[in-house]
N, C-alpha and C positions, 0 to 999 in steps of 0.2 A: 760503538765507536763514537769519537768523537765529531763533532762538524769539522775542526780542523784536520783529521784524519780523511774524512769524507772528502774536502775539497783536493786533496794531495790524492786519495787514489783515483777522482776524476781527470785531474791533470796528468798522472805517470799514464792512466789507458791511451787518453788522447795521444801522448806525446809518444805512446810503443805502436799506437797504428800511425801517425805519420813518417816513423821512422820505418816500417815495414812497406810504407806505401813508394818512399824514394828508395829502397834497397832492391824492389822489387824490376819498378822500371818498364811496366808494362803498359805504359801509354794512357790515353784518354779513357778506353774499357775497364782496364784495372783499377786507374783514379776512381772511378765513379764506384765502381764495385768496392774498392778499401771506403769511399766516401760512405757509403751506405755502414761499414763497417765501423767508421768511426764514430758516425752518429747514432747506432746502435749501442756502440760501447756508449755515450755520452748518456744516451736517454736512460741505461740501464745504474749509471751509476748516480745519473740526479735521484732516480728512482729509490736508489739505496737511501741519498742522505735525505728523502722526503722522506722516508716510512721509519726510518730512524731519528728522524728530529722529535723534539722533547715540544714543538710548538704545537707538533699534530697528533690526532688521532683517530685513523682513519680515515678516509681522503677528505678533505676540505675541512674537516672536522676542528677548531681553535680549541685548547685546552688552557687559552690564559685566560687570567682572572685580571679584571682592571684593579680587583680592591687589594691584590698582590704589589702594586704599585706603589712606591715611596710617595708619600706625599713631598716633593720639593720642596713647599713653600714654609714647611715646619722646621727647616733647617736654618739655625741660625749664622747667617753669612759673617757676621762680626766675629765668632769662634769657631769658623770652618778657615781652616788652613789646608792647601793642597799641593803646597810648594813640598817636593818631598826631600827630606834631609836639608834643613834650611839652616846657614850657618847662625844667626842669633833669631829661635823661635819666637824668643820673649818678646824683643820688639816686634816683630811680624806682629803677633797678637796685639800688643798693648796699642800700633799703628791703627789694626782694623779696627780697637774697640771707639777709635776714637772720631770714627768716619763709615759709614754708610756706603761708601764706595767700594766697587768691587775690587779689594786689591787680593794678590795669593791666591789667586786660583788658577796658578800654572796654566800649561799650554800642550798640545800634544804637535809636538813643530811647532808650524806657523799658525796653526788654528787652534779656537778653543778647546777643551777638554768636554767629552759628551756632557758630563755633570754639569759644568759651569752654561754651556748654552742651553740646556732642557730649561735649568733656574732663571735661564736671563728668557727664555720666550713665557714661563708659566706667570714669571711676574709680569710682563707685558701683559699675558691677557688678562691679569687680574685688574691691569689700569684702564685697558679698553671696557671691561665689565664697569667699570665704578663710573668712565662716561656715559657708558652706556644706560646706565642704571637712570629709572626715574623715583618720583616721592608721588605720591596719589593722597587723595582729601584723608584718607584713616591717617593715614602718617600724623595730619595736621587735630586730629580729633584726639590722639594719644596726650597732644599737652595742651587741647584746650584752644588753639591757635585758628585764626581765623585762614583758608587757603586761598588763592589766586596765585593767576602765572601771569608773564610777560604775554607781549604780544606773538611771540612762535609759536605756530600752529604746532610742530612737533620737535622732535629732537636734532633731528637732518637741519630744517632750518636752523633752529638755535645755534648748530655747529657752523654753519655757514651765512647764519646773518647776525652779529654780535648787537648788532644796534637795535635790533627788537628788543634783544634779553634786556634793553632798559627800561624797555616802556613798559605797564601795565596795559591789560589790554581795558576794553570797555566795561563790559559783564565786572573786571576786579574793583576797577574806578565805584562802579555804584553798589559794591558788595562793602566796599571801605567804609563807604559815607553810611552807609546803612548799619552796618554792625561794630564797629570800633569808636574808639573814645577820641576825640578830638584835642590836640594841643596838649598833649602830655609831655610831661618834662624829657622823658625817653619812650622811643620807640623803637622794638625787637624787630628783628628781621631776621628770621631763621631762610634758609635756601640752597637750593640743589647747586648750582653752582656746574661745575667741571667734576665733580664728583657725588655722585649722592650718599657712598660707604661714608663718608668724613663725616654725613649731620646724621649716617647711623649710628657711628663709632663714638661722636662725643657728645651730643646733644642731649644723650640721656645724663651726662655727669657735670657737663659746663653749663646747661640752662640753669639748673638747681641752684648750685656754686652763684652764678652771677645775678640770679631772682633773689638770693640771702642776703647778699652783698648790696645789692641797690637798696631794699627795702632795712635793711641794718640802718643805713646813713639816709633815713625819710626820703627818697628820691622815686617820686610816683609813676609809676610804669605805666605806659600803656596796654591796648589790645594787643597780642601778640599776633605776630602774622607771619605764614610760611608760603613758601612763592618758589612757582614750579618756571623752570625754563628761565632762571635770574642770574645777570650780570651784573657785578658790581652796584652799576648806576640806578639797579632799576630802585634802592633808598632813596633816591634823589626824585624819582617820580611818586612814590609813596609819600614823601614828604612836604608834595606839595597838596595831597587831597588830605593828611593827616595832622600838618604844620607842627613837628614837634619841635623842641629846642634839641635833643638829640635822637639820631637815629644810630642804632648800631646792626649791621649784615655780617652774620655769623654764615660764610657764604663756605664750602668746598672748594679746594684749590685744584689745578691740574694735577692731575696724578703721574707718580712716576715711577720707575722702576723700586724705588726704597718703600716709599709708601703709598698706597693708595687712598691714605684713611686721612690727611693735613686738611686741615680747615684755617682760614683767618679771620680777623673778624674785624670789619672795617667802621670806622665810627667818625661822623661827619655832624658838628655843629651847625644849626639851622638847615639842614637837609633842606634843596631847591634845585629847579630843573637848571641852574646856572652854576652850580658846582665845579668848579676846577679838581685834579688832581692834588695836587698838591695841600690840599684840606684837608683831605684823609690821615685820621691817624690809621694805621694798621699794627696790629701783634696777627703775626704769621706763623706756619710752622704745629698748629693745637694738633698734636697724637702723641701716639703713648711712647714713640721714640723723639718726641721734641719737647715742647709744653704741655704736660700732661693737662685734660680737661675741665679737674679741679680745679688746678692752680690758674688754668688760662681764666675760667670764669670768677675768680675772687680777683685776677688784674685787670680784668675788665672793668668791672664794677668800679675799682680804683679810678682807674683812666677816665672811667666817663662824669665820675664827678669831680677830676680835675678840668675836664672840659668844660662843664658846667660852671665851676667858681672863675674859669676865665675868660666863658663865652667864647671860646677860639678852637680850633683846632689846626691838626696837619703840621704843617711849617710855622702858621700864626699862632700856637700853642707855645711854641719855646720864644717866642720873639719876648 
């Protein structure tokens, strides 16, 4: 018997008992007796439903396996069209391919469909995981980078005190003074920012491509640095210690529902404590659905060469 049939049976039994009660007119005592019959019928029907349900095998034993659940994150939203019988399916699909926005998802009455809602929650969970993810010294060791951190003591302080994420702690300053080359042409900084997943997804391809581009142009690169709990402005704090001509900060962007792997490159000439935001040149949306990592690495190298030649960055570069 299907779940719908079981529910129908329960309702029919309860209505039948109510009808008998109203017809008998036996007063309070009879009502009490009938109430017991209704309760008995309801309990019996529910027990039958539970016993026949495919979700149960014996009392309280679940036969549902998480491995059977579909991985919603594997569905390509740009090719998935949930609108039933669209008048112009081709136009819908062309429009979906041009944006990562959730269009053509249809509805169930005034509400989103279950599939759409579950995908929304899944992507939101991925974004939260990316924000809360952290890097470690082992990550820096993979690329022979010096590992430092901002003045933030933990992730909670990083999220609530952004100004602390723009300044190196004392141990990191001493470490840079001891282990890093001073006054290079270019200082490379890799930072977790608001998405550790962006670093994991892009640096393996972006970093070698950028290095190759800089080396081919004869540009001297300093000791690479990886920073934990870093904001964009940490590059200015590093600039005060290292004194490079140019600093580039490869940092994870705030994740969204479209992707949690997007990275930006902030480049500034003469990094120092009093840098203003308009002095930064920015290349954003570096991810597999935007600017690919390898292409971004080559483009960043070309931008750095342009900045070195002009001795200016940001809005000053275009003057």
